[in-house]
C-alpha positions as CSV (number, residue, x, y, z in Angstrom):
1,M,0.0,0.0,0.0
2,L,2.8,2.4,0.9
3,K,4.6,1.6,-2.4
4,M,1.4,2.4,-4.3
5,I,1.1,5.8,-2.5
6,H,4.8,6.6,-3.3
7,F,4.2,5.6,-6.9
8,L,1.1,7.9,-7.1
9,L,3.0,10.8,-5.5
10,A,5.8,10.3,-8.0
11,A,3.4,10.2,-10.9
12,I,1.7,13.4,-9.6
13,K,5.0,15.2,-9.3
14,T,6.0,14.1,-12.8
15,I,2.7,15.4,-14.2
16,L,3.0,18.7,-12.3
17,A,6.6,19.1,-13.6
18,L,5.5,18.5,-17.2
19,M,2.7,21.0,-16.8
20,I,5.1,23.6,-15.3
21,F,7.5,23.0,-18.2
22,F,4.6,23.4,-20.7
23,V,3.5,26.7,-19.1
24,L,7.1,28.0,-19.0
25,T,7.6,27.0,-22.6
26,L,4.3,28.6,-23.7
27,C,4.8,31.8,-21.6
28,L,8.5,32.4,-21.7
29,I,10.4,30.4,-24.4
30,T,7.8,30.8,-27.2
31,P,7.8,34.7,-26.9
32,L,11.5,34.8,-26.7
33,Y,11.9,32.6,-29.8
34,Y,9.4,34.7,-31.6
35,V,11.4,37.9,-30.8
36,Y,14.6,36.1,-31.9
37,L,13.0,35.0,-35.3
38,K,11.5,38.4,-36.0
39,R,14.8,40.1,-35.4
40,K,16.7,37.6,-37.5
41,F,14.4,37.9,-40.5
42,K,14.2,41.7,-40.2
43,Q,18.0,41.9,-40.4
44,E,18.1,39.6,-43.4
45,R,15.4,41.8,-45.1
46,L,17.5,45.0,-44.5
47,K,20.5,43.4,-46.2
48,K,18.6,42.7,-49.4
49,L,16.8,46.1,-49.8
50,P,18.5,47.1,-53.1
51,Q,17.4,43.9,-54.8
52,K,14.3,43.4,-57.1
53,L,10.8,43.0,-55.7
54,Q,10.5,39.3,-54.6
55,V,7.1,37.6,-54.7
56,G,6.8,34.2,-53.0
57,I,3.8,32.1,-53.9
58,F,3.0,29.1,-51.6
59,H,1.7,26.2,-53.7
60,P,3.2,22.8,-52.4
61,Y,1.5,20.8,-55.2
62,C,2.1,23.2,-58.1
63,N,2.7,20.2,-60.4
64,A,-0.6,18.4,-59.7
65,G,-2.4,19.7,-62.9
66,G,-5.8,20.4,-61.3
67,G,-8.1,23.5,-61.2
68,G,-6.2,25.0,-58.3
69,E,-3.0,24.8,-60.3
70,K,-4.7,26.4,-63.3
71,V,-5.4,29.4,-61.0
72,L,-1.8,29.5,-60.0
73,W,-0.3,29.5,-63.4
74,V,-2.7,31.9,-65.1
75,A,-2.2,34.2,-62.2
76,I,1.6,34.0,-62.6
77,Q,1.2,34.6,-66.4
78,A,-0.7,37.8,-65.6
79,L,1.8,38.9,-62.9
80,Q,4.8,38.4,-65.2
81,K,3.3,40.7,-67.8
82,K,2.1,43.4,-65.4
83,Y,5.3,43.4,-63.2
84,P,8.2,42.4,-65.5
85,K,10.9,43.7,-63.1
86,A,9.6,41.6,-60.2
87,E,11.0,38.1,-59.3
88,F,8.5,35.3,-58.8
89,Y,9.2,32.3,-56.7
90,I,7.0,29.2,-56.1
91,Y,7.3,27.2,-52.9
92,T,6.7,23.7,-54.0
93,G,7.1,20.2,-52.6
94,D,7.4,18.6,-56.0
95,I,11.1,17.8,-55.4
96,E,11.1,15.0,-58.0
97,A,10.5,17.4,-60.9
98,T,12.8,20.0,-62.4
99,S,11.6,23.5,-63.2
100,M,11.6,22.7,-66.9
101,E,9.6,19.5,-66.4
102,I,7.0,21.4,-64.3
103,L,6.6,24.2,-66.9
104,D,6.4,21.7,-69.7
105,K,3.6,19.9,-67.9
106,V,1.8,23.2,-67.3
107,R,2.0,23.9,-71.0
108,K,0.8,20.5,-72.1
109,R,-1.8,19.7,-69.5
110,L,-3.1,23.1,-68.6
111,N,-2.4,24.9,-71.8
112,V,-0.7,27.9,-70.0
113,E,2.5,29.4,-71.2
114,V,4.6,31.2,-68.5
115,L,8.0,32.7,-68.7
116,D,10.8,30.4,-67.6
117,T,12.1,33.2,-65.3
118,V,9.8,31.9,-62.6
119,K,11.9,30.2,-59.9
120,F,11.2,27.3,-57.6
121,I,11.9,26.9,-53.9
122,Y,11.8,23.2,-53.2
123,L,10.4,22.1,-49.9
124,H,11.2,18.7,-48.4
125,K,8.7,18.5,-45.6
126,R,5.5,18.4,-47.7
127,K,4.4,15.2,-46.1
128,W,3.4,17.2,-43.0
129,V,0.5,18.8,-44.9
130,E,-0.8,15.5,-46.3
131,G,-4.1,14.2,-44.9
132,D,-2.9,10.6,-44.5
133,M,-0.3,11.7,-42.0
134,Y,-3.2,12.5,-39.6
135,P,-5.8,9.7,-39.3
136,Y,-7.3,11.7,-36.4
137,F,-7.6,15.5,-35.9
138,T,-6.8,15.9,-39.6
139,L,-7.6,19.6,-39.8
140,L,-5.4,20.4,-36.8
141,G,-2.6,18.2,-38.0
142,Q,-2.5,19.8,-41.5
143,A,-2.8,23.3,-40.1
144,L,0.3,22.7,-37.8
145,G,2.0,20.9,-40.6
146,S,1.5,23.9,-42.9
147,V,3.2,26.1,-40.3
148,F,6.1,23.7,-40.2
149,L,6.3,23.6,-44.0
150,G,5.9,27.4,-44.1
151,Y,8.8,27.8,-41.7
152,E,11.0,25.7,-44.1
153,A,9.8,28.0,-46.9
154,L,10.5,31.2,-45.0
155,N,14.0,30.0,-44.1
156,Q,14.9,29.5,-47.8
157,L,13.4,32.8,-49.0
158,N,11.8,35.7,-47.1
159,P,10.0,37.6,-49.9
160,D,8.6,41.1,-50.0
161,I,5.1,39.8,-50.9
162,F,3.8,36.4,-49.8
163,I,0.7,34.9,-51.5
164,D,-0.9,31.6,-50.6
165,T,-2.9,30.0,-53.4
166,T,-3.7,26.6,-51.7
167,G,-5.7,27.5,-48.6
168,F,-2.9,26.9,-46.1
169,T,-4.1,30.0,-44.2
170,F,-2.0,29.2,-41.1
171,T,1.2,30.2,-43.1
172,L,0.0,33.8,-43.2
173,P,0.8,34.8,-39.6
174,L,4.3,33.3,-40.0
175,F,5.1,35.4,-43.1
176,K,3.4,38.5,-41.9
177,Y,4.6,38.8,-38.3
178,I,7.9,37.0,-38.4
179,G,8.9,37.5,-42.1
180,G,7.5,41.0,-42.2
181,C,5.9,40.4,-45.6
182,K,2.8,41.9,-47.3
183,T,0.4,39.0,-47.5
184,G,-2.4,37.8,-49.7
185,C,-4.3,34.7,-50.4
186,Y,-6.6,33.1,-53.0
187,I,-9.2,30.9,-51.2
188,H,-10.6,28.0,-53.2
189,Y,-12.5,26.4,-50.3
190,P,-12.7,27.4,-46.6
191,T,-10.8,24.9,-44.5
192,I,-13.9,24.8,-42.2
193,T,-17.4,26.0,-42.7
194,N,-20.7,26.3,-40.8
195,E,-22.0,23.5,-43.1
196,M,-19.4,21.2,-41.7
197,L,-20.4,22.0,-38.2
198,K,-24.1,21.4,-39.1
199,R,-23.3,18.0,-40.6
200,V,-21.4,16.9,-37.5
201,S,-24.2,18.3,-35.3
202,N,-26.8,16.4,-37.3
203,R,-24.6,13.3,-37.0
204,Q,-24.3,12.8,-40.8
205,A,-21.7,10.3,-41.9
206,I,-19.7,11.7,-44.8
207,Y,-16.1,11.5,-46.0
208,N,-14.9,13.9,-43.4
209,N,-17.1,12.6,-40.5
210,S,-16.8,8.9,-40.0
211,G,-19.7,6.7,-39.1
212,V,-18.2,5.9,-35.7
213,I,-18.3,9.6,-34.7
214,A,-21.8,10.1,-36.3
215,R,-23.2,7.2,-34.3
216,S,-21.9,8.4,-30.9
217,P,-23.4,11.5,-29.1
218,I,-20.3,11.9,-27.0
219,L,-17.8,11.8,-29.9
220,T,-20.1,14.1,-31.8
221,M,-20.0,16.7,-29.0
222,A,-16.2,16.3,-28.7
223,K,-15.8,16.9,-32.5
224,L,-18.1,19.9,-32.4
225,L,-16.0,21.4,-29.6
226,Y,-12.8,20.7,-31.6
227,Y,-14.4,22.2,-34.8
228,H,-15.4,25.4,-32.9
229,I,-12.0,25.9,-31.5
230,F,-10.4,25.3,-34.9
231,A,-12.8,27.7,-36.6
232,W,-11.8,30.4,-34.1
233,A,-8.1,29.8,-34.8
234,Y,-8.8,29.7,-38.5
235,S,-10.5,33.1,-38.2
236,L,-7.5,34.6,-36.4
237,A,-5.1,33.3,-39.1
238,G,-7.3,34.9,-41.7
239,Q,-6.9,38.3,-40.2
240,C,-3.3,38.1,-41.3
241,S,-4.2,38.4,-44.9
242,D,-3.8,41.9,-46.3
243,I,-5.7,41.0,-49.5
244,T,-8.1,38.1,-49.7
245,L,-9.5,36.7,-52.9
246,V,-12.2,34.1,-53.1
247,N,-13.2,32.0,-56.1
248,S,-17.0,31.8,-55.7
249,T,-20.2,33.0,-54.0
250,F,-20.2,29.8,-52.0
251,T,-16.7,30.4,-50.6
252,M,-17.4,34.1,-50.1
253,E,-20.6,33.5,-48.0
254,H,-18.9,30.9,-45.8
255,L,-15.7,33.0,-45.3
256,N,-17.7,36.1,-44.5
257,A,-19.3,34.2,-41.6
258,L,-15.8,33.2,-40.3
259,W,-13.4,36.0,-41.1
260,N,-15.5,39.2,-41.3
261,R,-13.0,40.9,-43.6
262,P,-13.2,42.5,-47.0
263,L,-13.2,39.8,-49.7
264,H,-12.6,40.1,-53.5
265,L,-14.7,37.7,-55.6
266,V,-12.6,36.6,-58.5
267,F,-13.9,33.6,-60.5
268,P,-11.2,31.2,-61.5
269,P,-9.9,31.0,-65.1
270,C,-11.6,28.6,-67.4
271,E,-10.7,27.5,-70.9
272,T,-13.6,29.0,-72.9
273,D,-12.5,30.6,-76.2
274,H,-11.1,27.5,-78.1
275,L,-13.5,25.1,-76.4
276,K,-16.5,27.1,-77.7
277,K,-15.1,26.5,-81.2
278,L,-15.1,22.7,-80.9
279,S,-17.6,21.0,-83.2
280,R,-20.2,18.9,-81.5
281,P,-21.5,15.4,-82.0
282,T,-25.3,14.9,-81.6
283,V,-26.7,13.5,-78.4
284,K,-28.7,11.2,-80.7
285,T,-25.6,9.4,-82.0
286,P,-25.7,5.6,-81.2
287,K,-22.6,5.9,-79.0
288,V,-23.1,8.4,-76.1
289,R,-20.1,9.4,-74.0
290,I,-20.6,11.0,-70.6
291,M,-17.5,12.9,-69.5
292,S,-16.3,13.4,-65.9
293,L,-13.4,15.8,-65.4
294,A,-12.1,16.0,-61.8
295,Q,-9.0,15.1,-59.9
296,F,-9.2,11.7,-58.2
297,R,-9.8,13.0,-54.7
298,P,-12.4,11.6,-52.2
299,E,-14.5,14.8,-52.1
300,K,-15.1,14.6,-55.9
301,D,-17.3,11.5,-55.2
302,H,-16.6,9.5,-58.3
303,P,-18.4,6.5,-56.7
304,L,-21.7,8.5,-57.0
305,Q,-21.1,8.6,-60.8
306,L,-20.7,4.8,-60.9
307,Q,-23.9,4.4,-58.8
308,A,-25.7,6.8,-61.2
309,M,-24.6,4.5,-64.1
310,Y,-25.9,1.5,-62.2
311,E,-29.3,3.2,-61.7
312,L,-29.4,4.3,-65.4
313,R,-29.1,0.7,-66.5
314,E,-32.3,0.0,-64.6
315,I,-34.4,2.7,-66.3
316,V,-33.3,2.6,-70.0
317,P,-33.5,-0.2,-72.5
318,E,-30.5,-2.6,-72.6
319,E,-29.6,-1.7,-76.1
320,V,-29.5,2.0,-75.2
321,F,-27.4,1.5,-72.1
322,G,-25.0,-0.7,-74.0
323,N,-24.1,2.4,-76.1
324,V,-23.5,4.7,-73.1
325,M,-19.9,5.1,-71.9
326,L,-18.8,7.0,-68.7
327,V,-15.3,8.4,-69.2
328,L,-13.6,9.5,-66.0
329,C,-10.8,12.0,-66.8
330,G,-8.6,13.4,-64.1
331,S,-5.2,13.7,-62.6
332,C,-3.5,11.8,-59.7
333,R,-1.4,13.8,-57.2
334,N,0.2,10.9,-55.4
335,E,0.1,7.2,-54.6
336,E,-3.1,7.6,-52.5
337,D,-4.9,9.0,-55.6
338,R,-3.6,6.1,-57.7
339,R,-5.0,3.6,-55.1
340,R,-8.3,5.5,-55.3
341,V,-8.4,4.9,-59.1
342,K,-7.8,1.2,-58.6
343,D,-10.6,1.1,-56.0
344,L,-12.9,2.8,-58.5
345,Q,-12.0,0.3,-61.2
346,D,-12.8,-2.5,-58.8
347,F,-16.1,-0.9,-57.8
348,S,-17.1,-0.6,-61.5
349,K,-16.4,-4.3,-61.9
350,H,-18.5,-5.0,-58.8
351,L,-21.4,-3.2,-60.3
352,S,-20.8,-5.0,-63.7
353,L,-20.1,-1.7,-65.4
354,E,-16.6,-2.4,-66.7
355,N,-17.8,-2.4,-70.3
356,N,-19.5,1.0,-69.8
357,V,-16.7,2.9,-67.9
358,E,-13.3,4.2,-69.1
359,F,-10.5,5.8,-67.0
360,K,-8.3,8.5,-68.5
361,V,-5.7,9.4,-66.0
362,N,-3.2,12.2,-66.3
363,V,-3.9,12.7,-70.0
364,P,-2.2,15.5,-72.0
365,Y,-4.3,18.5,-72.9
366,E,-4.5,17.5,-76.6
367,D,-6.0,14.2,-75.6
368,L,-8.4,16.0,-73.2
369,L,-9.6,18.1,-76.1
370,E,-10.5,15.0,-78.0
371,E,-12.5,13.7,-75.1
372,F,-14.3,17.1,-75.0
373,Q,-15.1,16.7,-78.6
374,K,-16.3,13.1,-78.4
375,A,-18.5,13.5,-75.4
376,S,-22.1,14.8,-75.4
377,I,-23.0,14.9,-71.7
378,G,-20.9,16.1,-68.8
379,I,-21.2,15.0,-65.1
380,H,-19.9,16.4,-61.9
381,T,-20.8,15.0,-58.5
382,M,-18.9,16.8,-55.8
383,L,-21.0,18.0,-52.8
384,D,-20.3,21.7,-52.1
385,E,-17.9,22.1,-55.0
386,H,-16.4,25.5,-54.2
387,F,-16.7,26.6,-57.9
388,G,-16.4,24.0,-60.7
389,I,-13.9,24.9,-63.4
390,S,-14.5,21.6,-65.2
391,V,-18.2,22.3,-65.2
392,V,-17.6,25.6,-67.0
393,E,-15.2,24.0,-69.4
394,Q,-17.7,21.2,-70.3
395,M,-20.4,23.8,-70.9
396,A,-18.0,25.8,-73.1
397,A,-17.2,22.7,-75.1
398,G,-21.0,22.2,-75.7
399,L,-21.6,19.3,-73.4
400,I,-25.0,19.1,-71.7
401,V,-24.0,19.2,-68.0
402,V,-25.6,17.6,-64.9
403,A,-23.8,18.7,-61.7
404,H,-24.4,18.4,-58.0
405,R,-27.1,20.7,-56.7
406,S,-24.8,22.6,-54.3
407,G,-21.8,25.0,-54.1
408,G,-20.6,26.8,-57.2
409,P,-22.6,24.9,-59.8
410,L,-25.8,25.9,-58.0
411,L,-24.9,29.5,-57.0
412,D,-22.7,30.7,-59.8
413,I,-22.7,28.5,-62.9
414,I,-25.9,26.6,-63.9
415,E,-29.3,28.3,-64.3
416,T,-32.1,25.7,-64.4
417,S,-35.2,27.8,-65.1
418,E,-37.1,26.7,-68.1
419,G,-36.4,29.1,-71.0
420,S,-33.0,30.1,-69.7
421,R,-31.7,26.6,-68.8
422,L,-27.9,26.2,-69.0
423,G,-27.7,22.6,-67.6
424,F,-29.1,20.3,-64.9
425,L,-28.6,19.8,-61.2
426,A,-29.0,16.6,-59.1
427,Q,-28.1,15.2,-55.7
428,T,-28.7,11.4,-55.6
429,A,-27.6,8.6,-57.9
430,D,-31.3,8.1,-58.8
431,E,-31.7,11.8,-59.7
432,F,-28.5,11.8,-61.8
433,A,-29.7,8.7,-63.7
434,H,-33.2,10.1,-64.4
435,I,-31.7,13.4,-65.7
436,I,-29.3,11.6,-68.0
437,K,-32.2,9.6,-69.3
438,F,-34.1,12.8,-69.8
439,I,-31.2,14.3,-71.7
440,L,-31.0,11.3,-74.0
441,Q,-34.6,11.8,-74.9
442,L,-34.3,15.5,-75.8
443,S,-34.8,16.6,-79.4
444,E,-31.9,18.0,-81.3
445,E,-33.5,21.4,-81.2
446,E,-33.8,21.3,-77.4
447,V,-30.2,20.2,-77.0
448,G,-29.0,22.9,-79.3
449,E,-30.9,25.6,-77.4
450,I,-29.4,24.6,-74.0
451,R,-25.9,24.2,-75.6
452,E,-25.9,27.7,-77.2
453,R,-27.1,29.4,-74.0
454,A,-24.5,27.6,-71.9
455,R,-21.7,28.5,-74.3
456,A,-22.8,32.1,-74.3
457,S,-22.8,32.2,-70.5
458,V,-19.2,31.1,-69.9
459,D,-17.4,34.3,-71.1
460,R,-17.7,35.7,-67.5
461,F,-15.3,32.9,-66.4
462,S,-12.6,33.3,-69.1
463,N,-8.9,33.5,-68.5
464,K,-8.8,37.1,-69.6
465,K,-11.6,38.1,-67.2
466,F,-9.8,36.3,-64.3
467,Q,-6.5,38.0,-65.1
468,E,-8.1,41.5,-65.1
469,E,-9.9,40.9,-61.8
470,F,-6.9,39.2,-60.1
471,L,-4.5,42.0,-61.0
472,R,-7.0,44.7,-59.8
473,A,-7.4,42.9,-56.5
474,V,-3.7,42.3,-55.7
475,E,-2.5,45.7,-56.9
476,P,-2.3,47.2,-53.4
477,L,0.3,44.6,-52.5
478,F,2.6,45.9,-55.2
479,K,2.4,49.6,-54.3
């Protein structure tokens, strides 16, 4: 008994010592280290004053080839033309690719030409911002990981202007208060939203709220507390952005609720001019191709597209379904995405759809144009898609689009009123299937009317329009 008491006392002393150490670290060591870092980077900045204006753009996955990367490269293209004397640096974790390989991929896959004067700062700690590093508390883990990665970036180059284009908002305080930079960000999607809080509160199982948590009242309460604390910290980090751009009405509404700061709505750049010139096959052709264009990420919900095809088979004649092909086009960022494609292929076989589904992974832009031209229907299934560049590009190419009834497609892109219809919106696999069936039954005249209206509507999302609005918004950073 005496030994047990001594053990408990020793344990209590250890815990108290650890708590005291933690408090001392938080209250003394951290502020001292902050003062040291601020002084260090200030002295470095004073030494380089005569040099050219340096602009650092934080985009750890600049070689991924998705919609976010399209924004990055079209923005750089505009900045290089407007500020030819400035030096532009990209902080990237794509250490396996040379600068020429990255720029060549940008030209081939995204159809964007930038000057090769852009320079790359290679980061070796990118794994700390990847979701699979944090099976639990993923948002917090990635936020802290982005600070860690941002510190690596800051140590390699402390620019005059720092712009985050990936949503790693917690890097902004680092560059503003320690680096002394002017800061800006382009937000594609809020890291946390009130909708996420509502889904957790309603105990809805979804890709970012596991069934285990959704079924447990206690775990749900704990997650809600965690989300509220994170939302508060996210809002504080957002105050460190001198200029904030958002890509859609959806993002602006959610960010307004969290940040309460001036926001600039700048729709992302979409390929419209040459896509509008593509000739169109008729929907009434025997072979009907339904095109999906999205990175192979979990939130894009490709399984819903396969389920929609399964439902379609149940409601159209067999000879009609035999001529329908779903073509999933998209890029893979890493091994996890490649495993996801394999899982989708297995799922299509499980649903006996292997003869009605094709996968086009990491295709060059020229091949993608061919897919645009061969397809007659477009599909997009992401819940709360922040904008939907691929939706706009499909409409520009003349595809009749059915997208998820949420986010950007609902608020900014697709009008569904009769007489001014630009496309269709759905939520469930059954709805997607019935709308596709409806499209297949439309007359050529009805299809032509929707197509022409949709093509005429996309000019507001062109590359040129984006560059004009982007440059206008960030101009204060360069003064």
